[in-house]
C-alpha positions, 0 to 999 in steps of 0.5 A: 860815123855811120848814119842809117837812113832807115828804121833800125833795131838795137839788137845783139849790141849793135844797130841793125837795119829793119830790112835785115832784122827779119822781125814780125809786126808783133815783135816790132810793136813790142820792140817800140816799147823797149826804148828809153823814151817809152819806158820813161813815159809808160805809166806817167800821167804828168811831167816831173818838172818844167823849166823856163826863161822868164824874160823870154816866156812872158807871153806863155805865162800870160796865156797859162794864167788866162787858161787857169792852168794848174801849178806844178814843179817849175824852174824859172831862170831869170836874168833881170826881171825878178819882179815878174819872176816872183809873180810867175813863181807864186802863180805856178809854184816855181823855184826862182834861179837867177842865172848869175847863180848857175847855168840853167843846165848845171842847176837842172842836172842837180835836181833831176835823176834818171827816169824823170820827164822834163820839158824846157822852153830852151835847149838844155843838157839835163838829158845827160843824167838820164832824164827824158828832156823834151824841148817845147814851143809855147803850144807844147808847153801849154798842152803839157802844163794842162796835163791829161795826155803824154806826148807821142815821141819818135826815138832816134838811136845814137849808138856810142862806141870807142874812146875819144882821142886825147885833146878832143871833147864834147864840143867836137862830138856835138859838132860832128854829130850835128854835121852827120845828122843833117836835120834827120833828127827833127821831131825825134828824140835822140837816145844815146846808149852803148859806151855813152854810159861811161861818159861823165854827166858833165860830158853828156850834158854839154853834147846834149845842149849843143845838139838839142836844137836839132831834135825834139828831145834827148835822153842818155843811158844812165844807171837804171835807164837803158834800152832793152834789146831788141828796141825799135828806132826811127833811124839811127847813127853809129857814133865812133868816138875814136874817129872824132877830131878837134873841130870848131864852128867859127860863127855857130854855123855848121858849114863853117867847121874848121880845125881847132889849130886855127882858133881856140875856145873852151866853153860852148853853150853848156860852159865848162865844169871842173872836169874839162878845165882840169883836162885843159890845164894838164894839156897846157902845163909848162907850155905857152898857147899861141892861139887865143883861147878862152875858158868859160866856167859854167857857174859860181861853183865851177869858178871856185873849183877852177881857181886852183887851176888858174896859175897853170892856165894863166901861165899858158896864156889862156883867158878865163871869163865869167859865164856869159849869161851871168854878166856883171853879176858873176861874183865872187870871182871878178875878172878883168874883161880884156886880155885877162892878165889876172884874177882876184878872189874877194873872199880870200884876198888872193890875186893871180897875175900874169906878168909879161916878161920883156927883153931889151927890145920891149917885145913880150916873149914869155910870162910868169904867174905871181900869187899875191897874198893881199892887196898891198903889193898888187900891181894894179889898184884893188877895191876895198870891197868886191866890185862887180864892175872893177877892171884889173890891169896888170902892169908890164915889168 
């Protein structure tokens, strides 16, 4: 991964240092307008949408109300304070979305399209679909809601090339990128292009959400949104995906990076969709994972999509847990909260159980996955109706 510590041009399908590009001042000014950020901002008079976390942004809403700011297209994600969320929606024209329904990034990606201009009060991966997404504090959001002037952005190039090795994913890319940037993207908009267009929207979103706190905004090349060469950037980095290694950060601190062979977690801030879960399932098929690995689906939709992969995942010893933000509200899939020996689908009555096989010395050496059609033969008590607080414990053979 190569970091260029000076302004760069994207030209001839590569990043070129300004000192080696030999551009006149007139050509440089023209090149500034060819970045994705400036293309999206050009001609816009207001943001396409705002996204807030209701519980965290109550002071902001109070200030906006006092300033008589106009209503707009808002997405209000809330966990428990539904009354305040409804009042904010009535005043500012918001669409209410309980986080038990979907991870905010997943929902926003379904609503956005390439070329849109979003501002969020929390790190979001919606830039993965080609929408310029700015991360704003209270002052930024209030100014943007008031309208009238568009923000002045400072684009930073992330030129993506190569192909990821098997077994690596977006979390590995994000961690490597954060380590390489080292704070150089503060106050700048990260523009991903090159081979980035060939990555899935889910993949791009998960990278974006993890890297978003280190930048002012993010946008990815997508259909209809791409830099026009030559384009001028305030710095850049050449990201070779083929050099990425599986890494994790033990406590969220970039200084504690460790090889994935030491521990495992399938999830991250952007959570897991079907695409990533299917890749994990193929990697562990017919094997037993000795390390503690947990898979965290992103939303209800992802939970249901992943259900067909449960036998393979459970047999390999991988735990599947509900989206962290959704807490006890994450139905229709109710999962046991400890080691996860099983999973129950109330809608169909299907139960998957991972049973430990024990030899004479009572030491578990392997496991089998059993699918139970109904509740009668369940190895643990089943509720008569879906219960958000039920815990299911598999019995050893």
